[in-house]
OpenMM code with the backbone's topology and positions (N, CA, C; nanometers):
from openmm import Vec3, app, unit

residues = "MET SER ASN SER ASN ILE VAL ARG HIS GLU LYS SER CYS TYR LEU ASN PRO ASP ASN ILE ARG MET CYS ALA VAL CYS GLY LYS PRO ILE LYS ASP TYR LYS ASN SER LYS GLY THR CYS SER HIS SER CYS ALA ASN THR MET PHE ARG SER GLY ILE ASN HIS GLY ASN TRP LYS GLU ASP ASN TYR THR THR THR CYS PHE TYR TYR HIS LYS ARG GLU CYS VAL VAL CYS GLY GLU LYS PHE ILE VAL GLU VAL HIS HIS PHE ASP GLU ASN HIS SER ASN ASN GLU PRO SER ASN LEU ILE PRO MET CYS PRO THR HIS HIS GLN TYR TRP HIS SER GLY TYR LYS TYR LEU ILE GLU ASP ILE VAL ILE GLU TYR ARG ASN LYS TYR ILE LYS VAL LEU SER ARG SER SER SER GLY LYS ASP MET ARG LEU SER ILE SER".split()
positions = [
    Vec3(-0.7423, -4.7556, 0.1901),
    Vec3(-0.6938, -4.6887, 0.0631),
    Vec3(-0.5982, -4.7844, 0.0012),
    Vec3(-0.6058, -4.8118, -0.1206),
    Vec3(-0.5181, -4.9224, -0.1970),
    Vec3(-0.3978, -4.8370, -0.2085),
    Vec3(-0.3001, -4.9063, -0.2396),
    Vec3(-0.1597, -4.8568, -0.2750),
    Vec3(-0.1456, -4.7828, -0.3848),
    Vec3(-0.2509, -4.7906, -0.4904),
    Vec3(-0.2595, -4.7096, -0.6194),
    Vec3(-0.3165, -4.5759, -0.5808),
    Vec3(-0.4203, -4.5914, -0.5028),
    Vec3(-0.4863, -4.4624, -0.4498),
    Vec3(-0.3997, -4.3632, -0.3780),
    Vec3(-0.3018, -4.4209, -0.3058),
    Vec3(-0.2129, -4.3591, -0.2156),
    Vec3(-0.1131, -4.2873, -0.3213),
    Vec3(-0.0447, -4.3523, -0.4210),
    Vec3(0.0367, -4.3125, -0.5045),
    Vec3(-0.0203, -4.2003, -0.5994),
    Vec3(-0.1612, -4.2184, -0.6326),
    Vec3(-0.2188, -4.0962, -0.7064),
    Vec3(-0.2344, -3.9779, -0.6065),
    Vec3(-0.2667, -4.0173, -0.4933),
    Vec3(-0.2868, -3.8844, -0.4033),
    Vec3(-0.1578, -3.8173, -0.3933),
    Vec3(-0.0701, -3.8934, -0.3655),
    Vec3(0.0726, -3.8253, -0.3469),
    Vec3(0.1287, -3.7379, -0.4585),
    Vec3(0.0912, -3.7934, -0.5807),
    Vec3(0.1320, -3.7377, -0.7030),
    Vec3(0.0662, -3.6026, -0.7291),
    Vec3(-0.0506, -3.5952, -0.6759),
    Vec3(-0.1488, -3.4703, -0.6966),
    Vec3(-0.1599, -3.3776, -0.5880),
    Vec3(-0.1089, -3.4346, -0.4490),
    Vec3(-0.1359, -3.3653, -0.3281),
    Vec3(-0.0552, -3.2165, -0.3336),
    Vec3(-0.1287, -3.1171, -0.2771),
    Vec3(-0.0700, -2.9700, -0.2946),
    Vec3(0.0621, -2.9657, -0.2203),
    Vec3(0.0829, -3.0656, -0.1176),
    Vec3(0.2222, -3.0478, -0.0429),
    Vec3(0.3230, -3.1296, -0.1107),
    Vec3(0.2937, -3.1874, -0.2157),
    Vec3(0.4000, -3.2523, -0.3026),
    Vec3(0.4971, -3.1404, -0.3260),
    Vec3(0.6148, -3.1748, -0.3030),
    Vec3(0.7039, -3.0470, -0.3355),
    Vec3(0.7171, -3.0241, -0.5051),
    Vec3(0.6834, -3.0826, -0.5818),
    Vec3(0.6598, -3.0690, -0.7291),
    Vec3(0.5355, -2.9889, -0.7458),
    Vec3(0.4340, -2.9889, -0.6617),
    Vec3(0.3232, -2.9202, -0.6835),
    Vec3(0.3060, -2.7754, -0.5709),
    Vec3(0.3896, -2.7535, -0.5029),
    Vec3(0.3757, -2.6486, -0.4006),
    Vec3(0.3682, -2.5123, -0.4802),
    Vec3(0.2819, -2.4295, -0.4705),
    Vec3(0.2764, -2.2997, -0.5022),
    Vec3(0.2309, -2.2011, -0.3799),
    Vec3(0.3099, -2.1021, -0.3414),
    Vec3(0.2940, -2.0365, -0.2291),
    Vec3(0.1886, -1.9113, -0.2684),
    Vec3(0.1092, -1.8743, -0.1776),
    Vec3(0.0158, -1.7531, -0.1768),
    Vec3(0.0912, -1.6354, -0.1983),
    Vec3(0.0714, -1.5494, -0.3010),
    Vec3(0.1366, -1.4221, -0.3331),
    Vec3(0.1020, -1.3341, -0.2184),
    Vec3(-0.0005, -1.3430, -0.1253),
    Vec3(-0.0254, -1.2446, -0.0259),
    Vec3(0.0279, -1.2744, 0.1099),
    Vec3(-0.0072, -1.4070, 0.1444),
    Vec3(0.0296, -1.4590, 0.2949),
    Vec3(0.1415, -1.5661, 0.2903),
    Vec3(0.1766, -1.6216, 0.1815),
    Vec3(0.2918, -1.7139, 0.1650),
    Vec3(0.2475, -1.8462, 0.2240),
    Vec3(0.1258, -1.8957, 0.2314),
    Vec3(0.1080, -2.0227, 0.2752),
    Vec3(0.0886, -2.0903, 0.1505),
    Vec3(0.1037, -2.2283, 0.1463),
    Vec3(0.0566, -2.3217, 0.0284),
    Vec3(-0.0621, -2.3121, 0.0056),
    Vec3(-0.0817, -2.3211, -0.1597),
    Vec3(-0.2167, -2.3116, -0.2053),
    Vec3(-0.2699, -2.4492, -0.2297),
    Vec3(-0.3749, -2.4797, -0.1571),
    Vec3(-0.4499, -2.6329, -0.1472),
    Vec3(-0.4960, -2.6397, -0.2968),
    Vec3(-0.5645, -2.5610, -0.3820),
    Vec3(-0.6137, -2.5770, -0.4994),
    Vec3(-0.5278, -2.5125, -0.6041),
    Vec3(-0.3912, -2.5620, -0.6280),
    Vec3(-0.2976, -2.4983, -0.6759),
    Vec3(-0.3084, -2.5254, -0.8425),
    Vec3(-0.4168, -2.6070, -0.8909),
    Vec3(-0.4152, -2.6240, -1.0250),
    Vec3(-0.5375, -2.5141, -1.0798),
    Vec3(-0.6290, -2.4549, -0.9968),
    Vec3(-0.7106, -2.3660, -1.0612),
    Vec3(-0.6900, -2.2251, -0.9956),
    Vec3(-0.5821, -2.2060, -0.8896),
    Vec3(-0.5757, -2.0815, -0.8266),
    Vec3(-0.4901, -1.9912, -0.9193),
    Vec3(-0.5423, -1.8420, -0.8837),
    Vec3(-0.4770, -1.7346, -0.9615),
    Vec3(-0.3687, -1.6882, -0.8803),
    Vec3(-0.2958, -1.7571, -0.7976),
    Vec3(-0.1755, -1.7178, -0.7120),
    Vec3(-0.2313, -1.6859, -0.5681),
    Vec3(-0.3462, -1.7277, -0.5167),
    Vec3(-0.3813, -1.6952, -0.3851),
    Vec3(-0.4287, -1.8132, -0.3187),
    Vec3(-0.4499, -1.8243, -0.1798),
    Vec3(-0.4905, -1.9531, -0.1177),
    Vec3(-0.6372, -1.9499, -0.0616),
    Vec3(-0.6885, -1.8250, -0.0615),
    Vec3(-0.8292, -1.8037, -0.0066),
    Vec3(-0.8937, -1.6884, -0.0631),
    Vec3(-1.0351, -1.6745, -0.0403),
    Vec3(-1.0945, -1.5666, -0.0862),
    Vec3(-1.0427, -1.4251, -0.0234),
    Vec3(-1.0068, -1.4397, 0.1032),
    Vec3(-0.9561, -1.3326, 0.1499),
    Vec3(-0.8373, -1.2802, 0.0792),
    Vec3(-0.7426, -1.3889, 0.0710),
    Vec3(-0.6134, -1.3340, -0.0078),
    Vec3(-0.6336, -1.2691, -0.1357),
    Vec3(-0.7424, -1.3364, -0.2221),
    Vec3(-0.7841, -1.2795, -0.3271),
    Vec3(-0.8182, -1.1517, -0.3402),
    Vec3(-0.9084, -1.1143, -0.2418),
    Vec3(-0.9777, -0.9922, -0.2334),
    Vec3(-0.8411, -0.8927, -0.1947),
    Vec3(-0.7467, -0.9217, -0.1131),
    Vec3(-0.6569, -0.8421, -0.0751),
    Vec3(-0.5537, -0.7976, -0.2239),
    Vec3(-0.5300, -0.9125, -0.2958),
    Vec3(-0.4516, -0.8929, -0.4199),
    Vec3(-0.5090, -0.8524, -0.5181),
    Vec3(-0.6343, -0.8425, -0.5390),
    Vec3(-0.7088, -0.8342, -0.6751),
    Vec3(-0.8022, -0.7096, -0.6718),
    Vec3(-0.8374, -0.7099, -0.5339),
    Vec3(-0.9530, -0.5970, -0.4927),
    Vec3(-0.9032, -0.4941, -0.4101),
    Vec3(-0.7696, -0.4530, -0.4239),
    Vec3(-0.7335, -0.3210, -0.3400),
    Vec3(-0.6401, -0.2458, -0.4382),
    Vec3(-0.6223, -0.1384, -0.3677),
    Vec3(-0.5460, -0.0251, -0.4609),
    Vec3(-0.5710, -0.0048, -0.5921),
    Vec3(-0.4790, -0.0212, -0.6875),
    Vec3(-0.5043, 0.0102, -0.8364),
    Vec3(-0.5689, -0.1128, -0.8891),
    Vec3(-0.5735, -0.2264, -0.8424),
    Vec3(-0.6759, -0.3379, -0.8809),
    Vec3(-0.8107, -0.3260, -0.8429),
    Vec3(-0.8383, -0.2419, -0.7605),
    Vec3(-0.9847, -0.2376, -0.7105),
    Vec3(-1.0649, -0.1630, -0.7996),
    Vec3(-1.1905, -0.2140, -0.8475),
    Vec3(-1.2720, -0.1572, -0.9172),
    Vec3(-1.2977, -0.0170, -0.9188),
    Vec3(-1.3038, 0.0420, -0.8005),
    Vec3(-1.3421, 0.1767, -0.7814),
    Vec3(-1.2235, 0.2666, -0.7593),
    Vec3(-1.1270, 0.2246, -0.8057),
    Vec3(-0.9872, 0.2952, -0.7823),
    Vec3(-0.9956, 0.3919, -0.8850),
    Vec3(-0.9625, 0.5330, -0.8330),
    Vec3(-0.9714, 0.6513, -0.9078),
    Vec3(-0.8219, 0.7135, -0.9116),
    Vec3(-0.7528, 0.7058, -1.0254),
    Vec3(-0.6000, 0.7559, -1.0283),
    Vec3(-0.5926, 0.9001, -1.0203),
    Vec3(-0.7312, 0.9535, -1.0670),
    Vec3(-0.7305, 1.1187, -1.0553),
    Vec3(-0.7762, 1.1618, -0.9213),
    Vec3(-0.8093, 1.0816, -0.8486),
    Vec3(-0.8488, 1.1310, -0.7074),
    Vec3(-0.7076, 1.1430, -0.5988),
    Vec3(-0.6851, 1.2763, -0.5864),
    Vec3(-0.5624, 1.2682, -0.4983),
    Vec3(-0.5557, 1.2176, -0.3658),
    Vec3(-0.6712, 1.2104, -0.2993),
    Vec3(-0.6889, 1.1619, -0.1752),
    Vec3(-0.6590, 1.0186, -0.1872),
    Vec3(-0.7134, 0.9262, -0.2817),
    Vec3(-0.6956, 0.7930, -0.2975),
    Vec3(-0.5536, 0.7687, -0.3234),
    Vec3(-0.4880, 0.8478, -0.4186),
    Vec3(-0.3478, 0.8420, -0.4427),
    Vec3(-0.2680, 0.8516, -0.3297),
    Vec3(-0.2865, 0.9384, -0.2429),
    Vec3(-0.2029, 0.9921, -0.1194),
    Vec3(-0.2048, 0.8802, -0.0159),
    Vec3(-0.3346, 0.8338, 0.0076),
    Vec3(-0.3392, 0.7109, 0.1078),
    Vec3(-0.3060, 0.5895, 0.0636),
    Vec3(-0.2878, 0.5714, -0.0636),
    Vec3(-0.2339, 0.4388, -0.1432),
    Vec3(-0.0730, 0.4462, -0.0931),
    Vec3(-0.0117, 0.5483, -0.1239),
    Vec3(0.1407, 0.5614, -0.1117),
    Vec3(0.1984, 0.6034, 0.0078),
    Vec3(0.1033, 0.6790, 0.0952),
    Vec3(0.1333, 0.7397, 0.2329),
    Vec3(0.0593, 0.6797, 0.3449),
    Vec3(0.1234, 0.6569, 0.4771),
    Vec3(0.0167, 0.6040, 0.5650),
    Vec3(-0.0871, 0.7297, 0.5902),
    Vec3(-0.2023, 0.6910, 0.6382),
    Vec3(-0.3065, 0.7928, 0.6656),
    Vec3(-0.2827, 0.8269, 0.8164),
    Vec3(-0.1973, 0.9267, 0.8284),
    Vec3(-0.1659, 0.9696, 0.9382),
    Vec3(-0.0901, 1.1197, 0.9126),
    Vec3(-0.1263, 1.2121, 1.0057),
    Vec3(-0.0614, 1.3418, 0.9911),
    Vec3(0.1131, 1.3459, 1.0006),
    Vec3(0.1743, 1.3868, 0.9164),
    Vec3(0.3122, 1.3795, 0.9174),
    Vec3(0.3826, 1.4651, 1.0333),
    Vec3(0.2877, 1.5422, 1.0933),
    Vec3(0.3540, 1.6247, 1.2186),
    Vec3(0.3277, 1.5646, 1.3534),
    Vec3(0.2118, 1.5410, 1.3546),
    Vec3(0.1584, 1.4894, 1.4954),
    Vec3(0.1026, 1.3451, 1.5106),
    Vec3(0.0950, 1.2771, 1.3914),
    Vec3(0.0494, 1.1349, 1.3727),
    Vec3(-0.1035, 1.1220, 1.4080),
    Vec3(-0.1826, 1.2384, 1.3994),
    Vec3(-0.3316, 1.2213, 1.3882),
    Vec3(-0.3741, 1.1135, 1.2851),
    Vec3(-0.4574, 1.0148, 1.3203),
    Vec3(-0.4917, 0.9230, 1.2261),
    Vec3(-0.6343, 0.9067, 1.1802),
    Vec3(-0.7424, 1.0025, 1.2877),
    Vec3(-0.8643, 0.9845, 1.2350),
    Vec3(-0.9288, 1.0878, 1.1382),
    Vec3(-0.8652, 1.2097, 1.1515),
    Vec3(-0.9062, 1.3114, 1.0697),
    Vec3(-0.7809, 1.3539, 0.9849),
    Vec3(-0.7635, 1.3104, 0.8470),
    Vec3(-0.6379, 1.3489, 0.7693),
    Vec3(-0.6904, 1.4094, 0.6360),
    Vec3(-0.6162, 1.5061, 0.6267),
    Vec3(-0.6291, 1.5901, 0.4829),
    Vec3(-0.5122, 1.5738, 0.4220),
    Vec3(-0.5065, 1.5980, 0.2909),
    Vec3(-0.4191, 1.5864, 0.1816),
    Vec3(-0.3825, 1.7382, 0.1304),
    Vec3(-0.2188, 1.7610, 0.1573),
    Vec3(-0.1835, 1.8821, 0.1171),
    Vec3(-0.1030, 1.8659, -0.0143),
    Vec3(-0.1043, 1.9557, -0.1003),
    Vec3(-0.0383, 1.9689, -0.2198),
    Vec3(0.0891, 2.0509, -0.1988),
    Vec3(0.2056, 1.9807, -0.1910),
    Vec3(0.3246, 2.0530, -0.1402),
    Vec3(0.3691, 2.1570, -0.2186),
    Vec3(0.3518, 2.1450, -0.3661),
    Vec3(0.3887, 2.2629, -0.4478),
    Vec3(0.2752, 2.3468, -0.4825),
    Vec3(0.1606, 2.3367, -0.4227),
    Vec3(0.0375, 2.4147, -0.4169),
    Vec3(-0.0453, 2.3939, -0.5566),
    Vec3(0.0072, 2.3052, -0.6320),
    Vec3(-0.0480, 2.2661, -0.7584),
    Vec3(-0.1500, 2.1709, -0.7810),
    Vec3(-0.2836, 2.1969, -0.7591),
    Vec3(-0.3642, 2.0902, -0.7265),
    Vec3(-0.3827, 1.9933, -0.8560),
    Vec3(-0.3177, 2.0193, -0.9630),
    Vec3(-0.3194, 1.9422, -1.0761),
    Vec3(-0.1992, 1.8316, -1.0625),
    Vec3(-0.1222, 1.8512, -0.9797),
    Vec3(0.0033, 1.7657, -0.9422),
    Vec3(-0.0214, 1.6775, -0.8487),
    Vec3(-0.0812, 1.5473, -0.8829),
    Vec3(-0.1099, 1.4369, -0.7914),
    Vec3(-0.0016, 1.3274, -0.7878),
    Vec3(0.1184, 1.3614, -0.8065),
    Vec3(0.2297, 1.2631, -0.7899),
    Vec3(0.2469, 1.2372, -0.6400),
    Vec3(0.2669, 1.1266, -0.6082),
    Vec3(0.2564, 1.0846, -0.4657),
    Vec3(0.3604, 1.1621, -0.3824),
    Vec3(0.4864, 1.2106, -0.4388),
    Vec3(0.5890, 1.2917, -0.3753),
    Vec3(0.5346, 1.4414, -0.3546),
    Vec3(0.4116, 1.4493, -0.4236),
    Vec3(0.3584, 1.6092, -0.3859),
    Vec3(0.2586, 1.6019, -0.2976),
    Vec3(0.2217, 1.4797, -0.2545),
    Vec3(0.0909, 1.4650, -0.1660),
    Vec3(0.1465, 1.4506, -0.0142),
    Vec3(0.1071, 1.5497, 0.0639),
    Vec3(0.1441, 1.5211, 0.2368),
    Vec3(0.0152, 1.5180, 0.2937),
    Vec3(0.0131, 1.3841, 0.3823),
    Vec3(-0.0878, 1.3609, 0.4846),
    Vec3(-0.0792, 1.4583, 0.5846),
    Vec3(-0.1812, 1.5503, 0.6153),
    Vec3(-0.1893, 1.6239, 0.7349),
    Vec3(-0.3114, 1.6284, 0.8124),
    Vec3(-0.3283, 1.6497, 0.9545),
    Vec3(-0.4413, 1.6680, 1.0163),
    Vec3(-0.4915, 1.8132, 0.9591),
    Vec3(-0.6090, 1.8593, 0.9797),
    Vec3(-0.6637, 1.9927, 0.9535),
    Vec3(-0.5863, 2.1004, 1.0205),
    Vec3(-0.5445, 2.0707, 1.1486),
    Vec3(-0.4795, 2.1866, 1.2169),
    Vec3(-0.3379, 2.2076, 1.1583),
    Vec3(-0.2612, 2.1239, 1.1307),
    Vec3(-0.1343, 2.1489, 1.0706),
    Vec3(-0.1394, 2.1835, 0.9244),
    Vec3(-0.2586, 2.1267, 0.8434),
    Vec3(-0.2776, 2.1975, 0.7120),
    Vec3(-0.2915, 2.3466, 0.7213),
    Vec3(-0.3628, 2.3980, 0.8087),
    Vec3(-0.4206, 2.4992, 0.8296),
    Vec3(-0.2763, 2.5966, 0.8759),
    Vec3(-0.1958, 2.5402, 0.9552),
    Vec3(-0.0824, 2.6079, 0.9828),
    Vec3(0.0125, 2.6455, 0.8697),
    Vec3(0.0085, 2.5493, 0.7799),
    Vec3(0.0925, 2.5581, 0.6559),
    Vec3(0.0439, 2.6752, 0.5613),
    Vec3(-0.0760, 2.6875, 0.5766),
    Vec3(-0.1457, 2.8022, 0.4821),
    Vec3(-0.1787, 2.9076, 0.5563),
    Vec3(-0.1060, 2.9483, 0.6721),
    Vec3(-0.1210, 3.0786, 0.7650),
    Vec3(0.0284, 3.1150, 0.7927),
    Vec3(0.0311, 3.2064, 0.8806),
    Vec3(0.1460, 3.2745, 0.9364),
    Vec3(0.2319, 3.1671, 1.0365),
    Vec3(0.1719, 3.0673, 1.0596),
    Vec3(0.2369, 2.9430, 1.1378),
    Vec3(0.3102, 2.8443, 1.0733),
    Vec3(0.3182, 2.8615, 0.9348),
    Vec3(0.3957, 2.7777, 0.8571),
    Vec3(0.5196, 2.7303, 0.8924),
    Vec3(0.5815, 2.8347, 0.9675),
    Vec3(0.7417, 2.8245, 1.0227),
    Vec3(0.7436, 2.7064, 1.1081),
    Vec3(0.6461, 2.6780, 1.2024),
    Vec3(0.6316, 2.5877, 1.3129),
    Vec3(0.6445, 2.4594, 1.2614),
    Vec3(0.6024, 2.4329, 1.1308),
    Vec3(0.5862, 2.2841, 1.0946),
    Vec3(0.6706, 2.2803, 0.9558),
    Vec3(0.7088, 2.3748, 0.9145),
    Vec3(0.7898, 2.3563, 0.7700),
    Vec3(0.9057, 2.2714, 0.7527),
    Vec3(0.9748, 2.2792, 0.8547),
    Vec3(1.1152, 2.1775, 0.8517),
    Vec3(1.0641, 2.0341, 0.8787),
    Vec3(0.9583, 2.0032, 0.9509),
    Vec3(0.9034, 1.8513, 0.9562),
    Vec3(0.8515, 1.8089, 0.8092),
    Vec3(0.7739, 1.8893, 0.7555),
    Vec3(0.7047, 1.8505, 0.6459),
    Vec3(0.8063, 1.8470, 0.5347),
    Vec3(0.8978, 1.9385, 0.5103),
    Vec3(1.0090, 1.9174, 0.4138),
    Vec3(1.0957, 1.7896, 0.4322),
    Vec3(1.1347, 1.7599, 0.5617),
    Vec3(1.2032, 1.6502, 0.5869),
    Vec3(1.1367, 1.5330, 0.5488),
    Vec3(1.0004, 1.5172, 0.6030),
    Vec3(0.9127, 1.3954, 0.5414),
    Vec3(0.9220, 1.3881, 0.3840),
    Vec3(0.9001, 1.4790, 0.3361),
    Vec3(0.8955, 1.4731, 0.1769),
    Vec3(1.0221, 1.4367, 0.1335),
    Vec3(1.1233, 1.4846, 0.1614),
    Vec3(1.2711, 1.4566, 0.1361),
    Vec3(1.2954, 1.3134, 0.1654),
    Vec3(1.2471, 1.2504, 0.2748),
    Vec3(1.2699, 1.1145, 0.3204),
    Vec3(1.1916, 1.0203, 0.2166),
    Vec3(1.0653, 1.0786, 0.1883),
    Vec3(0.9747, 1.0014, 0.1021),
    Vec3(1.0375, 0.9764, -0.0414),
    Vec3(1.0961, 1.0990, -0.0981),
    Vec3(1.1542, 1.1057, -0.2201),
    Vec3(1.2762, 1.0096, -0.2168),
    Vec3(1.3550, 1.0117, -0.1031),
    Vec3(1.4732, 0.9213, -0.1093),
    Vec3(1.4501, 0.7740, -0.1149),
    Vec3(1.3219, 0.7396, -0.0356),
    Vec3(1.2810, 0.5960, -0.0291),
    Vec3(1.2312, 0.5598, -0.1715),
    Vec3(1.1636, 0.6596, -0.2248),
    Vec3(1.0990, 0.6345, -0.3569),
    Vec3(1.1885, 0.6077, -0.4682),
    Vec3(1.3102, 0.6869, -0.4622),
    Vec3(1.4083, 0.6510, -0.5376),
    Vec3(1.4907, 0.5349, -0.5221),
    Vec3(1.4813, 0.4746, -0.4325),
    Vec3(1.5536, 0.3440, -0.4089),
    Vec3(1.4455, 0.2227, -0.4401),
    Vec3(1.3292, 0.2610, -0.4459),
    Vec3(1.2312, 0.1558, -0.4943),
    Vec3(1.2048, 0.1415, -0.6387),
    Vec3(1.1791, 0.0394, -0.6827),
    Vec3(1.1587, 0.0141, -0.8366),
    Vec3(1.0197, 0.0679, -0.8802),
    Vec3(0.9211, 0.0369, -0.7905),
    Vec3(0.7922, 0.0594, -0.8195),
    Vec3(0.7175, 0.1942, -0.7461),
    Vec3(0.7795, 0.2159, -0.6278),
    Vec3(0.7084, 0.2974, -0.5351),
    Vec3(0.6133, 0.2568, -0.4521),
    Vec3(0.5350, 0.1425, -0.4995),
    Vec3(0.4340, 0.0950, -0.4420),
    Vec3(0.4770, 0.0361, -0.3053),
    Vec3(0.3721, 0.0476, -0.1918),
    Vec3(0.4297, -0.0018, -0.0649),
    Vec3(0.5376, 0.0779, 0.0026),
    Vec3(0.5765, 0.1840, -0.0446),
    Vec3(0.6723, 0.2488, 0.0219),
    Vec3(0.6275, 0.3627, 0.1090),
    Vec3(0.5318, 0.3097, 0.2042),
    Vec3(0.4696, 0.4161, 0.3138),
    Vec3(0.5790, 0.4529, 0.4100),
    Vec3(0.5601, 0.5819, 0.4406),
    Vec3(0.6432, 0.6361, 0.5489),
    Vec3(0.5414, 0.6722, 0.6683),
    Vec3(0.6157, 0.6287, 0.7971),
    Vec3(0.5279, 0.6955, 0.9028),
    Vec3(0.6095, 0.7739, 0.9579),
    Vec3(0.5599, 0.8631, 1.0704),
    Vec3(0.6416, 0.9598, 1.1177),
    Vec3(0.7277, 0.8929, 1.2165),
    Vec3(0.8583, 0.9674, 1.2317),
    Vec3(0.9517, 0.9086, 1.3351),
    Vec3(1.0034, 0.9974, 1.4109),
] * unit.nanometer
topology = app.Topology()
chain = topology.addChain("A")
for resn in residues:
    res = topology.addResidue(resn, chain)
    for name in ("N", "CA", "C"):
        topology.addAtom(name, app.Element.getBySymbol(name[0]), res)
């Protein structure tokens, strides 16, 4: 390689400090920094542009989609991860605000709507209050997922 080719390469190389752009998803340097829209690979682009609100099939009015976008997909009482329902805390099925949606397994959801509500009420209320507190500290509320502790 001639000296002029090396200089040209160094000038346009993605590792040149003047050219480095980091991937918004994984933080690695973007090789195709001139044409990239902020990601380093197809996988990162799919994560950034095809998930959550950016996904073509996102339905804002679907309360389960909203719940599992903002909350971890596990029962707040027992941690069940395979079969999880969504409980509307205020019993108003038109209120699909993330703070009103509580992920619960079918058993504990049934407890809530029966005479056994007292067994899980404190846990559910504590989870919701913790979520509201974390949400109030966040600017967007996005990625403020809580897990049971």
